[in-house]
C-alpha positions, 0 to 999 in steps of 0.5 A: 110143357114140363117133363115128368120125372120118374123116381123109384122109392125104396121101402123105408127101413123099420126103426126097431128102437123102443119109443119114448114112453110118457106117463098116462094121466092118473084118475081115469077108469081102467077101461080108458087105459085099456082102450087107449093102449089098444089104440096106440098098439093098433096105430104102431102096427098099422104104421109098420104095415104101411111102411112095408107096403101093406096098403089095403085091409085084405093084405093084412090077415091076423097072421101078418099083423101078429108077425109084424108085432113080433118084428117090432117088439110088441105083444101079439095083438088080440082079434079086436086089435087086429080088426082095429089095425085093418080099420086104420089101414082102410082107405075108404074106396 
């Protein structure tokens, strides 16, 4: 029989250093670049929210997502980007 070990995990500290940017491939339509950048921004925001303990979409109103954007240093997201962030947080239950 094995004993269960209880540990407490402290929330991770946010890294506020800018990410290394790689140039995007040339020759794509402008819409592709816009949607690509929107997805990247939504992923960054979703990861930051998950790191702070927001695990369900209902815990992430537009106001909280925009506050996180200011904290991590990205421009305030649009409503479409906020919806995308909540979709990424969605756990499927």
